[in-house]
VMD Tcl script that draws the C-alpha trace (Angstrom):
set ca {
  {48.09 76.67 120.50}
  {50.54 77.91 117.33}
  {50.43 81.06 116.54}
  {48.35 81.98 113.44}
  {50.35 85.10 112.53}
  {53.54 83.62 113.24}
  {55.06 84.41 109.78}
  {53.93 87.71 110.29}
  {55.84 88.18 113.56}
  {59.26 86.83 111.94}
  {58.86 89.40 108.78}
  {57.74 92.21 111.26}
  {60.38 91.31 113.90}
  {63.42 91.04 111.25}
  {62.38 94.16 109.99}
  {62.61 95.96 113.15}
  {65.77 94.50 114.08}
  {67.49 95.43 111.05}
  {68.66 98.98 111.47}
  {69.87 98.04 114.35}
  {72.04 95.03 112.81}
  {73.03 97.35 110.31}
  {74.37 99.73 112.57}
  {76.05 96.73 114.81}
  {78.04 95.18 112.39}
  {80.57 98.10 112.21}
  {81.28 97.15 116.08}
  {82.28 93.65 115.52}
  {84.99 94.90 113.32}
  {87.68 97.47 113.62}
  {87.57 98.78 110.09}
  {83.99 98.81 110.00}
  {84.26 100.81 113.43}
  {86.18 103.56 112.06}
  {84.64 103.51 108.40}
  {81.52 104.34 110.09}
  {82.67 106.67 113.02}
  {84.50 108.86 110.11}
  {81.25 108.86 107.83}
  {82.78 106.38 105.74}
  {79.31 104.21 105.23}
  {78.22 105.39 102.03}
  {75.19 103.45 101.37}
  {73.97 102.78 97.68}
  {70.56 103.67 96.38}
  {70.87 101.61 93.33}
  {72.89 101.06 89.96}
  {74.87 98.53 87.73}
  {77.75 98.69 90.02}
  {78.91 101.01 93.19}
  {81.08 103.57 91.48}
  {83.80 105.05 93.26}
  {85.10 108.37 91.40}
  {88.82 109.44 91.77}
  {91.59 111.73 90.40}
  {94.13 110.32 88.94}
  {96.42 112.95 87.41}
  {96.93 116.72 88.45}
  {95.44 119.16 85.88}
  {97.95 119.72 82.59}
  {97.34 123.13 82.05}
  {99.51 124.34 85.28}
  {101.70 126.86 83.41}
  {104.46 129.45 84.78}
  {104.02 132.93 82.36}
  {104.94 136.48 82.24}
  {102.81 139.13 81.31}
  {100.80 138.67 78.41}
  {101.86 135.59 77.13}
  {99.18 132.96 76.09}
  {97.82 130.69 78.79}
  {97.31 126.76 78.65}
  {93.34 126.48 78.49}
  {93.21 122.89 77.45}
  {91.10 120.99 79.31}
  {92.10 118.19 81.29}
  {91.42 114.70 82.01}
  {92.05 114.02 85.62}
  {89.36 112.07 87.02}
  {88.36 108.37 86.28}
  {86.09 105.71 88.37}
  {86.52 102.47 89.86}
  {83.52 100.15 89.44}
  {82.76 97.41 91.99}
  {80.29 94.91 91.94}
  {77.45 94.33 94.27}
  {78.51 91.43 96.69}
  {75.46 89.21 97.96}
  {74.96 87.37 101.26}
  {72.19 86.09 102.79}
  {71.31 83.52 105.77}
  {67.85 81.73 106.38}
  {65.74 81.58 109.34}
  {63.29 78.69 109.28}
  {60.60 77.02 110.99}
  {58.68 73.78 110.20}
  {55.81 73.37 110.87}
  {56.36 70.13 113.76}
  {58.62 72.65 115.90}
  {55.87 74.72 115.67}
  {53.88 72.00 117.10}
  {56.30 71.20 119.26}
  {56.77 74.44 120.95}
  {52.73 75.32 121.64}
  {52.26 78.34 122.56}
  {53.10 81.56 121.87}
  {55.66 81.95 124.46}
  {57.75 78.90 123.47}
  {57.56 79.60 120.06}
  {58.66 83.16 120.14}
  {61.71 81.88 122.36}
  {62.85 79.45 119.96}
  {62.27 82.05 117.22}
  {64.14 84.78 119.11}
  {67.18 82.26 119.35}
  {67.37 81.61 115.30}
  {67.35 85.48 115.01}
  {70.23 85.89 117.51}
  {72.19 83.16 115.52}
  {71.05 84.40 112.04}
  {72.22 87.85 112.82}
  {75.24 86.84 113.96}
  {76.16 84.62 111.42}
  {75.50 87.47 109.08}
  {77.68 89.67 110.49}
  {80.69 87.85 111.25}
  {80.95 86.66 108.11}
  {80.70 90.24 106.37}
  {83.28 91.29 108.82}
  {85.68 88.29 108.11}
  {84.61 89.19 104.20}
  {86.25 92.62 104.98}
  {89.53 91.32 105.38}
  {89.63 88.82 102.33}
  {90.73 88.70 98.78}
  {87.38 88.46 97.25}
  {88.29 84.62 95.73}
  {85.63 82.92 98.11}
  {82.95 81.25 96.37}
  {84.42 82.08 92.94}
  {84.75 85.48 93.12}
  {81.35 86.27 95.20}
  {82.98 87.43 98.18}
  {83.45 91.11 99.02}
  {86.89 92.66 97.72}
  {88.29 93.45 101.67}
  {91.73 94.43 102.46}
  {93.80 91.71 100.92}
  {92.30 93.08 97.60}
  {92.45 96.90 98.13}
  {95.68 96.57 100.07}
  {97.66 93.73 98.49}
  {101.26 92.50 99.06}
  {101.08 92.09 95.21}
  {100.26 95.90 94.45}
  {101.37 95.60 90.65}
  {99.54 92.88 89.70}
  {95.39 92.19 89.30}
  {92.50 94.76 89.12}
  {90.62 96.61 91.52}
  {87.55 97.85 90.51}
  {87.92 97.76 86.95}
  {91.29 99.29 86.77}
  {94.75 97.42 86.06}
  {97.52 97.53 88.62}
  {100.03 96.68 86.33}
  {99.03 99.46 83.70}
  {98.48 102.33 86.45}
  {101.45 102.79 89.17}
  {98.63 105.28 90.62}
  {96.48 102.49 91.53}
  {99.06 100.64 93.74}
  {99.64 100.87 97.21}
  {102.48 100.58 99.34}
  {104.14 97.65 101.09}
  {107.27 96.82 102.86}
  {108.50 93.25 103.43}
  {111.77 93.07 105.55}
  {112.61 89.34 104.17}
  {111.96 90.48 100.70}
  {114.51 93.08 101.58}
  {117.20 91.07 102.92}
  {116.39 92.30 106.16}
  {115.29 90.32 109.15}
  {111.99 88.99 110.20}
  {109.80 91.62 112.14}
  {110.39 91.44 115.83}
  {109.74 93.27 119.14}
  {113.48 94.88 118.22}
  {112.60 96.03 114.63}
  {109.00 96.62 114.30}
  {109.05 99.76 114.93}
  {111.77 100.48 112.45}
  {109.68 98.70 109.65}
  {106.55 100.60 110.11}
  {108.41 103.71 110.40}
  {109.36 103.00 106.91}
  {106.01 101.82 105.37}
  {104.35 104.87 107.37}
  {106.70 107.21 105.47}
  {105.54 106.20 102.34}
  {102.24 106.35 103.02}
  {102.49 110.57 103.78}
  {101.20 112.88 101.25}
  {101.11 116.67 102.84}
  {98.53 115.81 106.09}
  {96.92 113.29 104.62}
  {98.38 110.16 106.58}
  {97.23 106.79 107.99}
  {94.89 107.02 110.58}
  {94.13 103.20 111.24}
  {96.76 100.96 111.63}
  {95.82 97.10 111.88}
  {97.61 94.06 113.17}
  {97.13 90.43 113.74}
  {98.19 88.47 116.58}
  {101.88 88.67 116.06}
  {102.38 91.94 114.42}
  {100.26 93.71 117.28}
  {101.65 91.79 119.82}
  {105.30 92.73 118.98}
  {104.56 96.58 118.44}
  {102.64 96.22 121.98}
  {105.75 94.51 123.42}
  {108.15 97.41 121.78}
  {105.87 99.62 123.93}
  {105.44 98.23 127.32}
  {109.01 99.30 128.57}
  {107.60 103.09 127.97}
  {104.17 102.38 128.83}
  {102.34 103.75 125.86}
  {98.74 104.55 126.71}
  {95.92 103.24 125.09}
  {92.95 105.51 123.40}
  {89.70 105.78 125.03}
  {86.80 105.81 122.29}
  {87.96 102.35 120.35}
  {88.93 101.12 124.23}
  {84.82 101.95 124.69}
  {84.51 100.45 121.26}
  {85.68 97.40 122.50}
  {89.20 97.06 120.75}
  {92.43 97.06 122.03}
  {94.12 99.73 120.99}
  {97.97 101.82 120.55}
  {98.90 104.74 119.20}
  {101.69 105.43 116.27}
  {101.88 108.67 115.07}
  {98.64 110.11 116.06}
  {96.96 106.57 114.12}
  {95.08 104.15 115.84}
  {96.94 100.59 115.76}
  {93.82 97.94 116.43}
  {94.33 94.49 117.15}
  {91.88 92.44 115.32}
  {93.14 88.94 115.68}
  {91.92 86.79 118.68}
  {90.06 83.93 118.43}
  {88.14 84.31 114.85}
  {89.74 87.43 113.92}
  {89.91 88.52 110.18}
  {93.30 89.80 109.92}
  {95.53 87.74 107.63}
  {98.42 86.49 109.89}
  {102.13 88.36 110.14}
  {100.28 91.33 108.05}
  {99.71 94.76 109.08}
  {97.46 97.64 107.40}
  {98.26 101.32 107.58}
  {94.97 102.69 106.24}
  {94.17 106.00 105.34}
  {90.29 105.51 105.74}
  {89.50 109.06 104.07}
  {90.03 106.79 100.82}
  {88.02 103.60 102.06}
  {84.25 103.23 102.04}
  {81.84 100.54 103.26}
  {78.96 100.44 100.41}
  {76.07 98.52 101.31}
  {72.92 98.99 99.34}
  {70.46 100.66 101.35}
  {67.39 98.54 101.09}
  {69.69 95.30 101.86}
  {71.55 96.54 104.54}
  {71.20 93.54 107.08}
  {67.72 93.34 106.04}
  {65.12 91.03 105.59}
  {64.53 89.81 101.73}
  {60.97 89.87 100.94}
  {58.48 88.19 102.79}
  {58.36 84.69 104.12}
  {58.56 81.46 101.64}
  {56.53 78.58 102.08}
  {56.78 76.15 99.50}
  {53.53 74.17 98.16}
  {54.89 70.76 99.09}
  {56.97 71.30 102.20}
  {55.40 72.11 105.86}
  {57.86 75.08 106.85}
  {58.66 78.15 106.21}
  {61.41 80.63 105.41}
  {62.78 84.05 105.65}
  {66.30 85.54 104.39}
  {68.12 87.95 105.94}
  {70.39 89.58 103.71}
  {73.45 92.00 102.44}
  {74.59 93.43 99.04}
  {77.28 95.71 98.75}
  {81.17 95.79 98.69}
  {84.09 97.60 100.19}
  {85.32 100.16 97.81}
  {88.72 102.79 97.60}
  {89.45 105.46 95.91}
  {92.93 106.47 96.53}
  {95.64 103.07 96.69}
  {99.03 104.74 97.13}
  {98.03 106.37 100.13}
  {97.66 102.66 101.56}
  {100.00 100.65 102.90}
  {100.88 96.70 104.23}
  {103.84 95.28 106.72}
  {104.14 91.69 105.84}
  {106.45 88.90 106.16}
}
mol new
graphics top color blue
foreach p $ca { graphics top sphere $p radius 0.5 }
foreach p [lrange $ca 0 end-1] q [lrange $ca 1 end] { graphics top cylinder $p $q radius 0.2 }
display resetview
């Protein structure tokens, strides 16, 4: 017989699993894994936008003095904020009355539901993970503003978090393109030299990139450049399922392969101290309301969704190496 509490079972199951999905999504993406492990997953509790405070200038009251000389006590405007819009996504788990009848018996129904819930979770996780590498333009700008927006190959144009990169130099990330500078295309012979140049532009004292993400090609070039000395991979990231090398103390992660999100022929040099994954606490891979059933349709739907964005509060310590 058909379970009379089927919709309740779906809703309860999704709610019980939503916390696991919210945690597991970080394992589906090298970037989100690092942000989660470094405490850079910062759930949002509400607000019209996601606000990320940042320091954009030094305090102008600094003055060298001697004895009773008058000091500068004028206040300085040194803090502003970037504002990021919420980006939303959803996936549906549905079942028709006919399917309930065809899969009669509670165990049979639950088997079918389990497969559909697993598929819905995988779909949501995969697409959110891919969006974290995007430029945020898909579906009319409804997509997460990912690394191709935050750490752009054209950092002097466009707007990020409501701040114009054309106007404000502090909001521009670093970049290096060998071909643009009259050099040769990246190869096993020169990839480390190119990485060195970009890395040095992303360092400020003890602040330096701690995560480097490469696509198939650039990761391969760096890997092959090291094989003669057999550089050892990082054990903790290896256990997380990512192929990882080391460069100047930073993990170099391969996030290409089948279905990988890293854009072709690009390598991101990231200081994850200033990057944040900001899901809304009530929509972090969680059910959206209760089940929905149309009055003129023999079927029900339960939605599972995400709302949030990827944010940044320092651009000039991030960099991208590209063709």
